[in-house]
C-alpha positions in Angstrom: 16.0 4.3 -23.6 13.0 4.3 -21.2 13.3 6.2 -17.9 14.3 4.0 -15.0 11.9 4.1 -12.1 12.2 2.9 -8.5 9.3 1.9 -6.4 9.0 1.2 -2.7 6.2 -1.3 -1.8 5.1 -1.9 1.8 3.4 -5.2 2.7 5.3 -6.8 -0.1 5.8 -10.3 1.2 2.3 -11.5 0.3 -1.1 -10.6 -1.2 -1.5 -7.4 -3.1 2.1 -6.2 -2.3 3.7 -9.3 -3.6 1.6 -9.2 -6.8 2.4 -5.6 -7.3 6.1 -6.3 -6.9 5.9 -8.9 -9.7 3.8 -6.5 -12.0 6.2 -3.7 -11.5 9.3 -5.8 -12.1 7.7 -7.3 -15.2 7.4 -3.7 -16.5 11.0 -2.7 -15.7 10.4 -0.9 -12.4 13.1 -1.5 -9.7 11.5 -2.5 -6.4 12.4 -2.0 -2.8 10.3 -4.5 -0.8 9.2 -3.8 2.7 7.6 -6.1 5.2 8.3 -7.8 8.5 9.3 -11.2 7.1 12.8 -11.1 5.6 12.6 -14.7 4.3 9.3 -14.2 2.5 10.6 -10.8 1.1 13.8 -12.5 -0.2 11.6 -14.9 -2.2 9.6 -12.1 -3.8 12.8 -10.2 -4.5 14.4 -13.2 -6.2 11.3 -13.7 -8.4 11.4 -9.9 -9.3 15.1 -10.1 -10.3 14.2 -12.7 -12.9 12.8 -9.8 -14.9 16.2 -8.1 -14.9 15.4 -5.3 -12.4 17.0 -4.5 -9.1 15.0 -5.8 -6.2 15.9 -5.6 -2.5 14.2 -6.8 0.6 14.0 -4.6 3.7 12.6 -6.0 7.0 10.7 -3.3 8.8 7.9 -3.6 11.4 5.7 -0.7 10.3 3.7 -1.1 13.5 6.6 0.6 15.3 5.4 4.0 14.0 8.0 6.1 15.8 10.8 4.4 13.8 9.1 4.2 10.4 10.1 7.6 8.9 13.8 7.1 9.8 13.8 3.5 8.4 12.1 4.4 5.1 14.5 7.4 4.7 17.4 4.9 5.2 16.0 2.6 2.6 15.7 5.4 0.0 19.3 6.3 0.7 20.4 2.7 0.1 18.1 1.8 -2.8 18.0 5.1 -4.6 15.5 7.9 -5.1 12.0 6.6 -4.8 9.8 7.5 -7.7 6.7 5.5 -6.7 5.6 4.7 -3.2 2.9 2.0 -2.8 1.5 2.1 0.8 -0.1 -1.3 0.8 0.7 -2.7 4.3 -2.2 -3.0 6.6 -4.2 -5.3 8.8 -7.8 -6.4 9.1 -9.8 -6.2 12.3 -13.3 -7.3 13.3 -15.3 -6.6 16.4 -18.0 -4.2 17.5 -16.8 -0.8 18.6 -18.1 -1.4 22.1 -16.0 -4.5 22.4 -12.8 -3.1 20.8 -10.0 -2.6 23.4 -8.2 0.7 23.2 -4.9 -1.1 22.5 -6.5 -2.9 19.5 -7.9 0.3 18.2 -4.5 2.0 18.5 -2.8 -1.0 16.8 -5.2 -0.8 13.8 -4.8 3.0 13.4 -1.0 2.8 13.8 -0.5 0.3 11.1 -3.3 1.2 8.6 -3.0 5.0 8.9 -0.1 6.4 10.9 2.6 4.2 9.4 1.4 5.4 5.9 1.7 9.0 7.1 5.3 8.3 8.2 6.2 6.5 4.9 4.9 9.6 3.1 6.9 12.0 5.2 10.1 10.0 4.5 9.8 10.1 0.7 8.3 13.5 0.2 11.4 15.6 0.5 13.1 13.7 -2.3 10.0 13.8 -4.5 9.7 17.6 -3.9 13.3 18.1 -4.7 12.9 16.3 -8.1 9.4 17.8 -8.6 8.0 14.4 -9.5 6.7 11.3 -7.8 3.7 9.1 -7.4 2.2 8.0 -4.1 -0.3 5.2 -4.2 -2.3 4.5 -1.1 -4.2 1.2 -0.9 -7.4 2.0 1.1 -10.6 -0.1 0.8 -14.2 0.1 0.0 -14.5 0.2 3.8 -13.0 3.7 3.4 -16.1 4.8 1.6 -18.8 2.7 3.2 -19.2 1.6 6.9 -19.6 -2.1 7.8 -20.9 -3.4 11.1 -18.2 -5.1 13.2 -15.4 -3.5 11.1 -15.4 -0.2 13.0 -11.7 0.3 13.7 -10.8 -0.9 10.2 -13.4 1.4 8.6 -12.1 4.4 10.6 -8.5 3.7 9.6 -9.5 3.4 5.9 -11.8 6.5 5.9 -8.8 8.3 7.5 -6.5 7.0 4.8 -8.8 8.4 2.1 -8.8 11.8 3.8 -5.0 11.7 4.1 -4.7 11.0 0.4 -7.1 13.7 -0.6 -5.3 16.3 1.5 -1.9 15.2 0.3 -3.0 15.4 -3.3 -4.1 19.1 -2.8 -0.9 20.0 -0.9 1.6 18.4 -3.3 0.1 19.0 -6.7 2.2 22.1 -7.2 5.3 20.0 -6.5 4.6 17.6 -9.4 3.6 14.8 -7.0 0.6 12.6 -7.9 -1.4 10.9 -5.1 -3.6 7.9 -6.0 -6.1 6.2 -3.7 -7.1 2.7 -4.7 -10.0 1.2 -2.8 -10.6 -2.5 -3.5 -13.5 -4.5 -2.4 -12.8 -7.9 -0.8 -9.5 -9.4 -2.1 -8.5 -13.0 -1.6 -5.4 -12.5 0.5 -4.0 -13.9 3.7 -5.7 -11.1 5.7 -8.7 -13.5 6.0 -6.6 -16.1 7.8 -5.3 -13.7 10.5 -6.2 -13.9 14.1 -7.8 -10.4 14.2 -10.4 -11.2 11.4 -13.4 -13.3 12.1 -15.4 -13.5 8.8 -16.7 -16.3 6.7 -16.9 -15.0 3.1 -16.8 -17.0 -0.2 -13.3 -16.2 -1.2 -13.5 -17.5 -4.7 -15.8 -14.6 -5.6 -13.3 -12.0 -4.4 -10.8 -10.0 -6.4 -7.4 -11.5 -6.8 -4.2 -9.7 -5.7 -3.1 -9.8 -9.4 -6.2 -7.9 -10.5 -5.5 -5.2 -7.9 -1.8 -5.1 -8.8 -2.7 -4.4 -12.5 -4.8 -1.4 -11.4 -1.9 -0.2 -9.3 0.5 -0.6 -12.2 -1.9 1.3 -14.5 -2.0 4.3 -12.3 1.8 4.3 -11.9 2.4 4.1 -15.6 0.1 7.0 -16.6 1.8 9.9 -18.3 2.9 12.4 -15.7 0.4 15.0 -16.7 -2.5 12.7 -15.8 -3.5 11.1 -12.5 -6.2 8.6 -11.3 -7.0 10.3 -8.0 -9.5 7.7 -6.8 -10.2 4.2 -8.0 -12.8 1.9 -6.4 -12.2 -1.6 -7.7 -14.9 -4.1 -7.0 -15.5 -7.8 -7.8 -18.5 -8.1 -10.2 -20.0 -10.3 -7.5 -20.5 -7.1 -5.3 -19.6 -6.3 -1.7 -19.7 -9.0 0.9 
């Protein structure tokens, strides 16, 4: 019988997180779904359970970084040992650095970087104890390449890449794999949010489902192998 695996996915109510929940469930991976919207999460969980896996919705506001570690620890205790952590939650933000208020800067860094750090600290003790685990951080091509008017976002994603690389070195001896997936533009609700002012041709973008398949691939690799870094682009290029 195949080994049962449990994954925790942040930002699971829409976009890449929702698509990843479906892809994982279809492949027999139980999913703990984290996002702010309990109602949207409940719908995703219901669809996941159609594949015969356990799926639970947990409403957490990851922007409240001081509470994240405690909340994720509680989820792991309720749901069961987390084998795969997918840090997908994040926000977009546009504006020149000169015009970015300190409060906005802090909000972007809190959600895109510090909340990931806190989720990692919550699951690491259990993974170390079991000497196995996979942590998948969803960065961005903006974590490798700077874009004008995306300063705060770029800084958060460059920071996330550095966090992933450091974590990979530190935890390798504990049997823990760390994966960084950096997609180009993905057609998700991020483009409809108030903090993003950009007019791109969304039909040329990657779909959440394509990104989810890459996340699934890295999660299902044999334990002795790891995709440390994956940059996934639309063949239309960067916008």
